[in-house]
C-alpha positions as CSV (number, residue, x, y, z in Angstrom):
1,M,-23.9,-5.3,1.8
2,T,-21.7,-2.6,3.3
3,L,-18.8,-1.5,1.4
4,Q,-15.5,0.1,2.5
5,A,-13.0,1.9,0.6
6,Y,-9.4,3.0,0.9
7,I,-8.3,6.1,-1.1
8,D,-5.0,7.7,-1.7
9,E,-3.7,10.7,-3.6
10,S,-0.4,11.7,-5.1
11,S,0.8,14.9,-6.8
12,D,4.0,16.1,-8.2
13,E,5.7,19.6,-8.7
14,N,4.0,20.3,-12.1
15,G,0.5,20.0,-10.5
16,V,-0.3,16.6,-11.7
17,F,-2.8,14.9,-9.3
18,V,-3.8,11.3,-9.1
19,L,-6.5,9.9,-6.8
20,A,-6.9,6.1,-6.8
21,G,-8.6,3.7,-4.4
22,C,-10.0,0.1,-3.8
23,I,-13.5,-0.8,-2.6
24,S,-14.6,-4.0,-1.1
25,D,-16.8,-5.7,1.5
26,A,-15.8,-5.7,5.2
27,E,-14.9,-9.5,5.1
28,S,-12.5,-9.0,2.2
29,W,-10.9,-6.0,3.9
30,A,-10.4,-8.2,7.0
31,A,-8.5,-10.9,5.1
32,F,-6.6,-8.2,3.1
33,T,-5.5,-6.6,6.4
34,K,-4.3,-9.8,7.8
35,E,-2.2,-10.7,4.8
36,W,-1.0,-7.0,4.5
37,E,0.3,-6.9,8.2
38,E,2.3,-10.1,7.4
39,V,4.2,-8.5,4.7
40,L,4.5,-5.0,6.0
41,K,7.9,-5.9,7.6
42,Y,9.4,-5.8,4.2
43,G,8.2,-2.0,3.7
44,I,10.0,0.9,5.2
45,L,10.3,2.4,8.6
46,N,8.4,5.6,9.2
47,K,9.6,8.5,11.7
48,H,7.6,6.7,14.4
49,G,9.5,3.3,14.0
50,R,6.6,1.5,12.3
51,Y,6.7,-0.3,9.1
52,H,4.5,1.1,6.3
53,F,4.3,0.9,2.4
54,K,4.7,3.9,0.3
55,M,5.6,3.4,-3.3
56,S,7.8,6.6,-3.7
57,G,9.8,5.2,-0.7
58,M,10.1,1.7,-2.2
59,A,11.4,3.0,-5.6
60,L,14.5,4.7,-4.0
61,N,16.6,1.6,-4.3
62,E,16.6,-1.8,-6.1
63,E,16.4,-3.8,-2.9
64,R,13.1,-2.1,-1.8
65,M,11.8,-2.5,-5.4
66,S,12.4,-6.1,-5.5
67,R,10.1,-6.5,-2.5
68,V,7.1,-4.6,-4.2
69,P,5.7,-7.7,-5.9
70,L,5.0,-9.1,-2.3
71,F,2.6,-6.1,-1.8
72,L,1.2,-6.0,-5.4
73,K,0.3,-9.8,-5.0
74,I,-2.1,-8.9,-2.1
75,I,-3.4,-5.8,-3.6
76,E,-4.3,-7.9,-6.6
77,K,-6.0,-10.7,-4.7
């Protein structure tokens, strides 16, 4: 079985660094990607006019935060 991973990092001005990720098989990633793309329109537009999910951007206001559970549900699944 071949595994694939998605890894992301975050840091703050105090030098705190966090690295996290998810590992799964290719079939599960394909299913995840399909579901993720369906809810991505509830994310935020980037500078290239494409929707993406970035927690720090979602946390900027209550309306965006109310949409975070849509993404979390897919991640947990």
